[in-house]
N, C-alpha and C positions, 0 to 999 in steps of 0.2 A: 211691234213691227220690226222687221229685220234690217240690219245694216250690212250692205255690201259695198265694195268699192273697186275701181280699176286698180291695176298695179303694174309695175315695171317687170314684166316676165323675163326670166332667164330661160332661154330656149335654144334649140339647135338651129343652124342655118338650114334653109329648106332642103338642100341637097343631102343633108345628113339626118333628117328627121326619122326616116325609117331605121337607120342604123342605130341611132341613139335610143329611140323609144323601146320600151320593154314591157313585158307583163309585170304586174305588181309583185312586190316582195313576198306576199303571203300565198301565192298560188303555185309557187315552185319551191321544191326543197333545194338544198345547196347543190347537190349532185346534178339535178336537172338544170339549175341556173348556170352552173359551170359549163355544161355541155351546150347550152343555148347562147351564151354571151359571146358576141363578137367583140372586136377590139374597142369599139366606141360605145357599146351598150351601157345603158344606165344601170344594168345589173351589177356592174363593178362598184357602183356607189351605194345601191340599196341592199346588195348582198355581198359585201366586200370580202367575206370569208372565202369566196371562190378564187381569190387571187393567191391563195396559199396552197402549197402542195406538200403534204396532204391538206385538204380543206380543214380549217380550224373552227372552233366554236363561234357561231355567229354573234354570241353575246359577250365575247372576250374583249378586253381592252384593245388588243391588237387589231381586231376587226373594226371596232369603232374608229380607231386612229386611221386605219386604211381608208375608210369611207371618206373621212375629211380630206386626206391627201388626194384621193381620186377626184373628189369634187373640185379641188383646186386645179388639178391637172386638166380636167375637162374644160374648165374656163380658160386656163392658160393656153391650151391648144386651139381655142376657138370652136370647140365642139359644142359648147354652151355659151351663149352671148346674152347679156342683159339688154333689154329694150331701153331706149333713151327717154321714153315717156310712158305714162300710165295708159293701159288699155284694158278693156274687156276683150275676151276671146270667145269664139264659138267652136265647139268641138262636136263633130257629128260622127256617129258610129253606125255602120250598116251590117246587119246580120240577117241571113235568110230573107233578103229582099225588104227588110224593115229598117228604117233609119230613124234614129233619135238624135235630137239636137240639144246640146247642153251649153249653158252659159258658163264660161270659166271666170270666176270672180274671187275676190278676197272677202271672207266672212269674218265677222267680229266674234271674239271668244265670249264676250259678255252675253251674246244671244244664246250660246250653249249653256252658260251658267244659269241664265234666267229662263231656260226652257222654251225659248223661241226657236231654237234648233232642237227638234224633238227626236228622241231615241226610242228604239223598240227592243234593244237587247242589252243585257248586262255586259260589263267589261271585266276582264281579268287584270288585277293590279300589276302582275309581272309583264304582261304584254303592253300595258300602258307605259310602264317604266322604260321598256325597251324602245318604244317609239319616242318617248320624251328625250332619251339620251341622243337619239339621232337628230332630233330637231334642235336641241341645245347645242350639240357639237357643230352642226352645219350652219346654225343661225338661219335656217331656211326650212320651208316645207318642200321637201323633194318630191313627194308624191301627193296627188290630190285625193280628197275624199269625195264620195259620190252622194249627192243630195237630190231630193225631189222637192218640187214646190207645186202648189195648186195652179193648174194651167191657167195662163193669162193670155187673152187674145191679142193684146197689144204687144206683148213680148214675142209671141209667135210671129206676128206681122213684121216686127223689127228684124228678127232673126231670118225670116224668110227673105226679106229684102236684101239683107247682107249676103245671104247664101247665093241668091240669084244675081246679085249685082256684079260680082266679080269672081274670078277663079280662086280656089282655096290656096292658102299659103303652103299647106301640106296636103298631100293626097296620095295615100298608099294603101295597099292591101297587105296585112300582116302575114308573114310566113307561118305555116302551121295550121292556124285556125281559119284563115281565109276571110277574116272580118275586115271591112273597109274602115279607114280612119281619115277624116278630113278636118282641117283646122283653118279658121279665119281670124284675122286681127281686126278689131273694131277700133278705128282711129279717129272717127268723127266726134268732136267734142259735144255737139248737141245730142247725138245718139247716146253717148256715154252718160251724159247728165240725165237723159230721159229714163234710161234703164235704172239708174240709181234711184230716181224718184219713184218709179213704179214699184220697185222692191221695198221701198220704205213704207208702202201701204200693204204689203203682203204679210199676213200675221205670223206665218211660221214656215220653216224649212224642215225637212224630214231626212234623217240619216238613212240612206238606203244601204250603203256599203262603206265600211271604214269607221266603225264605232271606236276602235282603239286609237286610230290616228286622230279622230276628232277630239276625244277626251285628252289625249296627249298634247295636242296643239293648244287646247284651252288652258291646260295646266301651265304650259310654258308661257303663254300670254299673261296669266295671272302672276307667275313668278317674276317676270320682267317688270310688270307694273309695281309689284311690291318692292323690288330692288330699286327702282327709280325713286319711289317715294321715300325709302329708307335713306337714300343718298342725298335727299333734300331737293331733288329735281321736281319740276312742275309736270304733272301728269294731265294730259288733255283728253285721252281716250282715242286720239287720232294717230298715235304713233304706229308705225308699221308693224311692230311686234304684237299689236292687238289683233291682227288679222291672220287668217290661215287660208290655204289654197283649197278650193272646192270647184267641182263641176256640177252644175245645178240643172236638172232636167224637169220639164213639165210632167206631172204625174200621169197624164193620159198617154204619154209616149213610151212609158216603161212597161216592161213585162217581167214578172217574176216566174222563174221556172221551178220545177219540183226539186225537193231536197229529200233524198230517200235514206232508208235505214237498213243496216245489215247487223245481224246478231250471231255471235259465235257458237252458241249452244242453245238448247231448248229447255234449260233449267230442269233437267231430269225427266222431261216428258218425251214420249215417242211422237212421231209426226201425227199419228192418229189421235193421240191424246191432246195434242195442241189444237187440232181442228175441232175436236169435241169441246174443248174449253172456249174456243172462239165463238162457237155457235150460241153461247149464252147472250152475247151482246151484238153479234153480227149475223146477217144472213150470208152463209158461205156457199159459193158456187164454184165447182171445179171448172177450169178453163182449158186445161190440157197443156201441151208443151209450147204452144205459140205464146209469145210475150203478150201479156195483158196490161194495158195502161189505164189507170183511172180516168173516168170521163166527166165526173162532177164532184162537188163537195160531198163529203162523208162517204165517198166510194174509195176503197183501197184495193191495191193489188198485193198479193203475197206469193212468193216463190219458195216452195218447200218440197224437198224430196223428189225433184224432177218435174214438178207440176206447178202451173200458175193457178191461183185462186182469186176470185173476186170476193171482197169483204164489204158488205154494206152495213153501216152502223144502224142499229134498230132505233126507232123512235123512243125518246126518253133517255137515251144514253149521252145526249149532248144538249147544249143550251144555245140556240141560235140568237138569243138576246144578250148573251154575254160575249164581249169582244175576245176573251180568251177561250171560253168554253166552246165557241163555234169552230175553233181551229181544228183541223184534222190532226195536226201534230199533238194537240192536247188530248184528243180522243185516243189516238194510238198510244201515247205515253201512259195515260191513265188505265185504259182497258186492256192493253196488250203488254207493253214493255214492263210496266210496274206490276199490274195485277197477276199476269200469267208468267212472265219471263223473269220477274224479280229484279228488274233494272230500275233503281230508285233515283239515280243522279246521272243525267245524260252528260254532264260536264266531266265527270270523273270515272265513270264505269268503263273498264277496259274491254268489256264484252260487246260493246256496240261501236259501230263505225257509221260514217255518214258519207253519202255520195251525191254530188250535184247532178241534176238531171241532164246537164250538158254532156255527160259521159254516156248517156243512154241506159235503158233498162237491161240491155244485153250484158253490161258489166255486173249487174246484180246477179243475173243468172250464172254467169261464168264463175263468180267467186263462191257461190253456193255449190255449183257442180264440182269445183276442184277441191272441195272439202275445207277451204279456209273459213267459210261461214256456214251456219246451219239453216238460216232462214233470212229472207229479204222482204222488205215492205216498201212499196212505192205509193206515194201520196199525190193527191191533186194539189197543184200549187196554190199558195196563198195569193190573194189579190191585193192590188195597191190600196183598195178601199179598206180591206181588213187591216193592213199595216197602218194606215193613217188613223183609223178608228182606235187602234191600240195605243198609238203614240199620243193621240189627243186625250185619251182617258187616263194617261199616266201609267198604263199597264206595260208589262214586259213580256215579249214572246218567249216561248221555250227555246232552248238552244237549237241552232242549226235549222231554222225555219225557212229563211229566205235565201234564194240564190239568184243574183242578178247576172245577166249575160247580155251583151258582151261586157267584159271587164274593161275599165279604163286603162289605156296605155300610160305608163309612167314615162316622164322625160320629154313630153311635148312642151311643157312649160313648168317652171319652178318659181316659187314665191320666196323672196328674201325677206327676212325680218328686219333688215336694216333699211332706214329711210333713204 
């Protein structure tokens, strides 16, 4: 069963919340972040390379030092203020008329180590190390990770009562994407205790987005535990460094959108030869110039040589009883990207690119039409059930399988590792 706790959040005053809050560090490149960052934006802390002209290497010592100085500055200026007592918080996001309500909590690193916080993706050591440096230097989790939990009626009721009982502390629509963000503080001691007890009976949490941040936070917690024991200190497991920042959503409120593929060349084939090769494992139907979007599992869209095609995987080419074999990303990887186009490793091959469905299928078409790419494939999105089945069975999804939207805003609340 999982351990969560309330914490003394470091967060902006209500009138500054929209100015401070930012998109996550990994959805913007440095140039985009520099253009987007206002004076008080958290981007100066999570992407500190933007404070240099010209922009410096984000992994340089100077950038890491700048992040620490900026965090100190934000606190000194009162742009980030620590609450005087421990709270849970509720963070609601609204996109396209759909709202999801997440509980903001501190999660214990031991739950990750012992697989009660379940993952579905592999992590890269270099990205883990980068996130670890940030956590170590700041002695805080600046950005939250995005978790799911099996929906619980009592938690839903508590959150609904909190949401409807009073106005939110923060309430704004983000510039650019138009998504709504609302934030409440839970300050009733009985409610806080009840939430902690409910989650103590929930068997697992699931990493939706933020695998590298989760792994890094767990490693920092383990490091601090080891350092305390080596110094002769008494370790209780309740020290604040054991915990890291997460927003936890019920699984039935989350929606995964498609994550699509573009390939730079046809591996020596002509368009006609590619179509012929595909017909061995797929029923191929030409759809014309109008964008075609897959409508069900094992249904794919392909844009090639100015035309959209529907590709339906033939019976026997997939295994619906295998949590990995049932995935459309597996089918496409095995039968098309590897077998026909010669792409063996999605993590390292430079011939392939990935585009989240939030950008629309028009971007796929545009990048093929302008000659940058030779062919595009659009997939039907993975379901939350598939993600949970994979995590529960200890399997790992292929790279770039899930895209959650909306993304969490960073800067609404920060968790300090100091008691």
